[in-house]
Structure formats: C-alpha cells, structure tokens
PAVOVEX-252006 format. One record per residue: residue in one letter; x, y, z of N, C-alpha, C, O, CB in turn. Coordinates in steps of 0.1 Angstrom, whole numbers, plus 2048, in hexadecimal, padded with zeros to 3 digits. Atoms other than C-alpha are relative to their C-alpha. Glycine has a CB too. Example, Ala and Ser with C-alpha at 12.3 -4.5 7.8 and 13.67 -1.06 7.14 Angstrom:
<sites>
a8097F480087B7D384E80980C80081380C8077F680080C/s7F77F58008897F58477F880B8087FD8168098048057F2/
</sites>
This chain:
<sites>
m8027F680A5485D761280380E8077FB8138107F18017FB/t7FC7F47F955B5F661D80580B7F68088087EA80C7FD809/g7FB7F58085656186107F68057F67EF7FE7F080C7FC7F9/p8097F980A5526315FA8047FC7F28107FA7EF80080F802/l7FD80380E54F6295D57FD80B7F87F28117F87F87F37FC/e8027F580A5536435BA8047FA7F380F7F47F280780D804/l7FD80680E55263A59580080C7F67F68147F67F67F57FC/t8007F780B55C6505787F97FB7F47FE7F17EE80F8057FD/a80880680A54264A55E8077FE7F38067F37ED7F480A7FD/a7F980280D55964F54080A7F580080E7F07F580780D7FC/k7F680A7FF57163554D7FB7F38058027EA80880B805808/t80680C7FA55861B55A7F77F97F77EF8007F07F980580D/a80A8088075455FF54A7F97F68097FF7F08128077F97F4/l80880B7FA5295E95578017F47F77FD7F57EC7F2805803/v80080D80852F5C554C7F67F78057F77F281180F7FA801/v80C8087FC50F5B154D8027F27FA8037F07EE7F38067FC/i7FD80E80551558B54B7F47F77FF7ED7F580980A7FA80A/d80980B8034FD57353B7F28018067EC7F780A8067F3806/l80E7FF7FC4DB5815457F77FE7F47F18077EF7FE80F807/q80780480C4CA56E5297F67F68047F67F080F80A7FA7F6/a80C8087FD4AB5595278037F38067FD7F08117F87FE7F3/g7FE80D7FC4B953752C8077FF80E8057F58158097F87F7/i7FA7FF7F34CE54154B7F780680A7F780181680D8087FF/l8097FA7F74B555755B7F57F78047EF7F880F7F980D7FA/a80B80A7FD49C53A55A8047F680B7FC7EF8107FC7F97F4/r7FB80A7F64B25255727FF80580E7FE81181180F7FD7FD/l8017FC7F24AF52459780E8058058187FF8027FC7F4809/t7F47FA7FB4C953A5A880080380F7F580481580380D7F8/a7FF7FC7F24D65435CA80D8078038178047FB7FF7F380A/p80A7FD7F64DA5565E07F680A7FB7EC80C80280780680C/y80A7F78054C756F5CA7F97FA7F57FF7F37ED80780D7FC/a80880580B4AB5675B38058077F38088137F37F1803802/s7FB7FA80D4B456D58E7F880D7FD7FD8167F77FF7F67F5/a8097F480349658658B80580C8088058178037F27FD804/d7FB7F57F84A559B5A780E8057FA8108117FA8027FC80F/v7F37FC8064C859B5977FD8077F38048117F08087F37FD/l8047F980C4B85A55767FB80E8037FF8177FC7F67F87F8/e8067F27FD4A55C258680C80980480C8157FF7F67FE80B/r7F57F87FC4C55CF5978098037F580E80F7F38077FA80C/s7F77FE80B4DA5CB5787FA80A7F68018127F18037F27F9/a8077F68094C05DD56380080E8058028177FD7F17FB7FE/k7FF7F37FA4C05FA57B80E8067FE8108127FB7FD80080F/m7F27FC8024E65FC5788028047F180880E7EE80A7F6804/c7FF7FD80E4E45FB5527FA80D7FD8008167F67F87F57F7/e8077F38024CB61855280880B80580A8167FF7F2800807/r7F97F57FA4E062D56A80E8027F881180D7F68037FC80E/f7F37FE8075016265577FE8077F38058107EF8067F27FE/r8027FA80C4F262F5367FD80F8028018187FA7F47FA7F8/a8047F27FE4E364F54480C80980480D8148017F680180B/a7F47F97FC50565855380B8017F58158077F78067FA80C/g7F680180B51765253280B7F68028157F67FC80780E7FF/a7F780B7FE5296345407FD7F47F67F27F37F17FF7FB80F/q80280B80952E61552B7F97F48067FB7F081180E7FB7FB/v80780D7FD5175F652C8057F57F78057F77EA7F1802800/v7FC80C8085245D45207F77F58047F67F180F80F7FD803/l80A80B7FF50A5B951B8067F37FA8097F27EE7F38037F9/v7F980D80451A59651A7F67F58007ED7F480980C7FD80A/r80880D8005085765108097F57FC8137F77F67F48027F6/v7F980C80551455350B7F77F97F67EB7F87F88037F680C/s80780680B50A5414EB8097F67F98157F77FA7FA80A7F7/f7F880A8075155234D77F97FD7F27EE8017F08017F3808/s80580480D5115164B47F57F68017F47EF80C80B7FA7F6/a80C8087FF4F15024AC8047F18037FD7EA80A7F88007F3/d7FC80E7FE5054E14AC8087FE80C80D7F280F8077FB7F3/g7F88017F35184E94CC80F7FD7FE8167F98077FA7F5808/s7F280380253A4E44BB80A8098068158068078027FF7F1/d7F77F77F95485024CC7FF80080F80480A8167FE80E7FA/v8018017F253F4F74EF80C7F98058107EF8007F37F9804/l7F58077FA55D4EF5057FC7F38067F27F280D80780980B/s80480D7FC55D4CA50D80B7F880580C7EC8037F87F97F5/q7F48087FB57E4C051D7FB7F780B7F17FA81280B80A805/p80480A7F557C4A253580380680D80D80D8108087F37FE/c7FF7FB7F25764AB5597F87F78097F07EF8057FC80F801/d8068087F656B49A5797F18038027E97FA80580780080D/d80E7FC7FE54B4AD57C7FB8097F57FB8167F77FE80880E/p8047F880C53F4B955A7F48098037EB80580A7FD7F77F4/p80B7F77FE5294D755A7F37FB7F97F47F47EF80380E7FB/p80D8048075044D15527FF8067F28038117F07F4803809/r8037FB80D4FA4D552E7F18007FD7EC7F77F68087F77F5/p80E7FF8024D64DF52F7FC8027F18048087EA7F980A809/a8057FD80D4C24E050F80080F7FD7FC8178067F27FA7FD/r8007F28044C55014FD7F58037F67F88027EA80E8057FB/p80C7FD8094A350A4EE80380D7F880B8157FC7F3800807/e7FF7F380849F5254D47FE80C8097F580C8117F68007F5/g8017F37F84A55474E48067FF80E8058098157F2803801/w7FB8017F24B753A50380C80A80280E80E80D8067F2802/d7F57F77FF4D45524FB7FC80F7FE8058177FC80B7FC7F6/v8057F38024BF5714F780180880D7FB8048177F28017FA/l7FF7F77F44C758D5107F28058047EA8077FB80A80B7FE/s80C7FC7FB4AB5985267FD80F7FB8068177FC7FF80080F/p8037F28044995B751780080A80C80081680A7F38007F9/a8017F87F44975C453B80D80880280D8138087FE7F880D/l7F37F97FF4BC5CF53780080C7F88098157F980B7F67FC/g8007F58084B25E851E80A8007F58117F67F380180D808/s7F67FF80B4C75F450180480E7FE7FC8177FE7F97FA7F3/g7FA7F38024DE6114FB8088007F380E7F67EF80880480B/a7F97FF80D4EE61D4DA80F7FD8028157F97F97FE80E7FA/r7F28027FD51061B4EB8047F280680F7EF80980580B809/d7FE80D7FA50C5F84FA80A7F87F88097F87EC7F37F9803/i7F78098065275DF4F37F97F28027F57EE80D80E800806/h80680D7FF5195BC4EB80B7F57FE8127F67F37F47FE7F6/i7F680A80153059E4F17F97F28017F17F080A80B80280C/t80480E80052957A4E980C7F78038167F87FC7F97FB7F3/k7F48087FC5405614FB7FC7F17FE7F07EE7FD80380280F/r80280F80254453B4F68057F880C8077EC80A8077FC7F3/q7FA8067F45515335197FC80880C7F481280B80F7FE7FF/w8037F97F454F53F53D80380F7FF7FA8178028067FA80C/g7FB7F27FF56355F53A7FD8087F37FB8027E880F800802/a8047F780C55B57D52380B8067F980980D7EF7F780B805/f7F57FA80757E5865198067F77F68097FC7EA80B80380A/y7F980980A58D5685087F87FE7F37EC7FB7F48037F2807/g80680280D5855664E37F580A7FC7EE8087F37F97F3800/t8097F58045715864E380780D7FF81380E8017F480180B/e7F97F38025785AB4DC7FD80980D7FE81580C7FB8077F4/l8037F87F456E5B650080B8098048098158067FC7F780B/d7F47F87FC5915C250A80380B7F68058177FA80C7F7802/l7FD7F680B5965D44E97F680C8017F98178017FF7FA7F2/q80B7F57FF5745E74EC80180880C7FE81480C7F37F97FE/l7FE7F87F357A5F151080C8097FF80A8158038017F680C/r7F47F780159D5FE50A7FE80B7F68038167F980C7F87FC/r8027F580A5936124EB7F780B8067F78168017FA7FA7F3/r8097F67FA57962450180680580D80080D8137F37FA803/g7F97FA7F459262B51D7FB7FB80D7FC8018177FF80E800/i8068067F458061453680B7FA8098147F38047F67F57FC/t7F68067F759560C5557F97F980C8007F281380880C806/t8078077F557A60056E7F47F97FB7EC7FE7F27FC80B80A/l80B8088035615E556A7F77FD80C7FC7FA8178047F27F9/v80A8057F65415DF57E7FA7F47FB7F57F37F07F580C803/m80580D8045375BB57D7F37FC8067F17FE81280B7F6804/c80C8067FB5155AB5807FC7F47F78027F37EC7F580B801/g80580B80950258D5727FF7F28078007F18138088007F4/i80180E7FC4FF56757480A7F87F880A7F97EC7F17FB7FF/s8008027F251055458080D8068078178078017FF7F1803/t7F67F97F952656359B80E7F97FF8187FF7FB7FD80080F/n7F48087FF54054759D8047FA7F280F7F37F27FF7F580A/i7FC80680D54153E57880280C7F680E8107F47F47F77FA/g7FE7F580A53B55A55E80580D80680E8138007F38037F9/v7FB7F47FA54057757580E7FF8058178078027F780480C/e7F38027FA55E56958780B7FE7F58168047F68007F4809/s7F680280B56F55D56780380D7F980F8107F67FB7F67F6/t7FE7F380756A57F5568088098098118108057F38067FC/a7F97F77F657659157680F7FC8018178058017F97FF80D/r7F280480059657C5788088057F481380A7F68017F1802/d7F97FC80C59F58455480180F80080B8157FC7F87FC7F4/a8007F17FF5965A955A80C80580981380E8067F3806804/w7F67FC7F65AD5AB57980E7FE7FA8178067FC7FE7F780C/e7F38038075CA59B56580380A7F580F80C7F28007F27FB/r7FE7F680B5C55B554A80180E8068028187FF7F58007F6/g7FD7F37F95C85D25647F48088027F58148068098077F8/y80C7F87FD5A45DD5677FD80080F7FF7F68167F47FA7F8/a8057FF7F25975E95897F17FA7FF7EA7FC7F57FF80F805/i80C8078005785D55927F780380C7FC8038178027F17FF/v80A7FF7F65585DB5A67F67F57FE7F17F47F37FA80F800/f80A80B8015415BE5AE7F38058067F38088128057F3806/a80D7FC7FA51C5C75B27FA7F38067F47EB7FF7F68067F5/e80280D7FA5175AA5CA7F17FB7FF7EF7EF7FD80480080E/d80E8048004F15AA5CB7FA8017F27ED7FF7F07F880980A/a80580080E4EE5AD5A58077F47F98097F57ED80480D7F9/m7FB80D8064FE58B5A07FC7F58097F87F78158108007FF/t80480C7F84F55685AB8067F47F980B7F47EE7F1800801/s7FB80D8054FE5445A67F67F58007EA7F880380C7FB809/f80980B7FF4EE5225A48027F980D7FB7EE80F8037F67F4/d7FD8067F24FB51B5C780480B80980E81280680B7F57FF/a7FD7F47F74FB5345E480E7FF80581480A8077F680080B/a7F38017FB51B5265F280B8047F681580A7FA8027F1805/a7F77FD80B52D52A5D180180F7FF80C8157FD7FD7FA7F3/h8007F180152254F5CF80880680C81080E80A7F1805801/a7FA7FB7F452D5555F380F7FE8008178078047FA7FA80D/f7F280380054F5455EE80780A7F68118107FA8037F27FB/a7FA7F780955655A5CF80180E80580B8158047F88007F3/v8007F37FB54C57A5DF80980280C81180C80C7F2804805/k7F87FE7F455E57560080F7FC7FF8178028067FA7F780B/n7F380580157D5645F48088047F38148057F38017F2801/i7F97FD80C58456E5D07FE80F7FC8088157F97FA7F77F5/f8037F280457358F5C880780B80880B8158037F1802800/v7F97F67F85825A15E580F8027FD81580B8017FE7FD80F/r7F27FF8055A459A5D68028057F280D8087EE8077F2801/l7FF7FB80E59B5A55B37FB80E7FF7FE8157F67F77F77F7/g8067F28015885C55BB7F880380D7FC8008187F78017F5/r8097FB7F556D5D55D17F27FA7FF7EC7FB7F480080F800/v80D80580054D5C55DB7F680A8067F880F8117FF7F2808/r8097F57FC5305DD5DE7F17FB7FC7F07F17F680380D7F9/s80D80380350A5DD5DC7FB8077F38028117EF7F680380C/t8057F980B4F55E75BE7FD80F8048008187FC7F37FA7FB/s8047F27FC4E96065D180D80980180D8157FE7F980080E/e7F47F97FF50D6105D88068047F280B80E7EF80B7F8807/v7FB7FD80D51660D5B37F780B7F97FC8147F37FF7F37F7/l8097F68064F76215A880480E8068038187FE7F27FD803/a7FD7F37FA50163D5C080D8057FB8108117FB8017FF810/a7F27FC80352563D5B48018047F180B80B7EE8097F5803/v7FF7FD80F51F63F58E7FF80F7FE7F68168037F57F97F8/g8007F280352866258280980880980B8148067F2805802/a7F67F97F854166B59D80C8037F780E7FD7ED8057F780C/t7F67FB80855F67D59080E7FC8038177FC7FB80080F800/r7F38047FC57C6705A48047F37FA7FC7EA7F980180080F/e7FB80C8065926555947FE7F580B7FF7F781780E8017FC/t80180B7F758D6325A380D7F880280D7EF80A7F57F77FA/r7F38077FE5B16275A080C8097FD8178047FE8007F37F7/
</sites>
C-alpha cells in the first residue's frame, strides 16, 4: 500500500457488495463480517456527507430459484437455504436520497444491471470497493469495472472472504493489477480531495 490517495467526491462512488443478512451471518476471514460492516458503514456516512455517490449492491433470486446460475462444474458453490429476509441489506449502512440500489443475480454487479449506466450518467470515474466476499462478488465486479475503464480503489480491511487465503490471494495478486489497495482509514481521509485521481 503505497502513495497518497486523493479522491474527487463528484467523480467517486463507493460500491458496497452484498452486505446483507444472509451473507453477514456466515463465518468470514480474515476479518469478521461485523468489522467489515462497521468500516463500510463509516465510509457510507463519509461519502454521503462529502456529496460522493454510494452504491448499495445486493444479490437476490426469484423464489423458485429459476434465475440461479447452475452450469455443471467440478466444485459447485454451496447453495445454503435462503430464509425470508436473507437478501435485505444491513440497516447499519444507512440510507441516502442519492444512493443507487443494484440487485444482481450473479457474482458481479455489472452484468444484467444498470450499474454502468447509472455511474456514467453521474460522471463517475473512480470506484471504491468493499463488501463480501473479496474473491467473489468484489473481485468479479472489480474485473468488470476495470474492463470498462473505471479507476478502482480497494478498501482492503472493509472486505473479507469465507477463506483467509482466498482474500489474501485476490488482494496481493489480482487487485494490485486492477487498481490501488488501501485501508478504510486512508479512504476516509481522501474523500473530498480536489485533485483528479486519473
């Protein structure tokens, strides 16, 4: 983690991935989901106060599961039961009149949603990423964002995985090639700076 970080509020969006009841209830590593939620909530509050965009992403499916991806694979992902309310975002994230709400049906938040459209119409060029899980929802969304030309900042301690090694691999080998890896405290300090980030 090197170099000072400055973010122009009007051109920056915080993208919060899947901090919803059913996912927050799972065991995570290297950071507890409660700690990730607390740090993400602090960033939401700061971004809103600075006039920066907040994007709240959740994953949800139809009641009968007919829109769940189910291609054959050697190690199918677990399909835990989805009780009523499992896809409800944590109220700790707060709510802002300008927040963008995105519902996705797969790992990444761009495909099949209006995320790219809404970001571009607001002149957003930089995304700050956080949420669960690091190597699935966050990484998939970040890869798509990078291919679409967005600058990316990863709030490393405001994301976590279901496996500490998977989190570490994504951060050390993937994210450093897609953007800049920083801490939540560095992101909070940078919001509201005036110099362009790219």
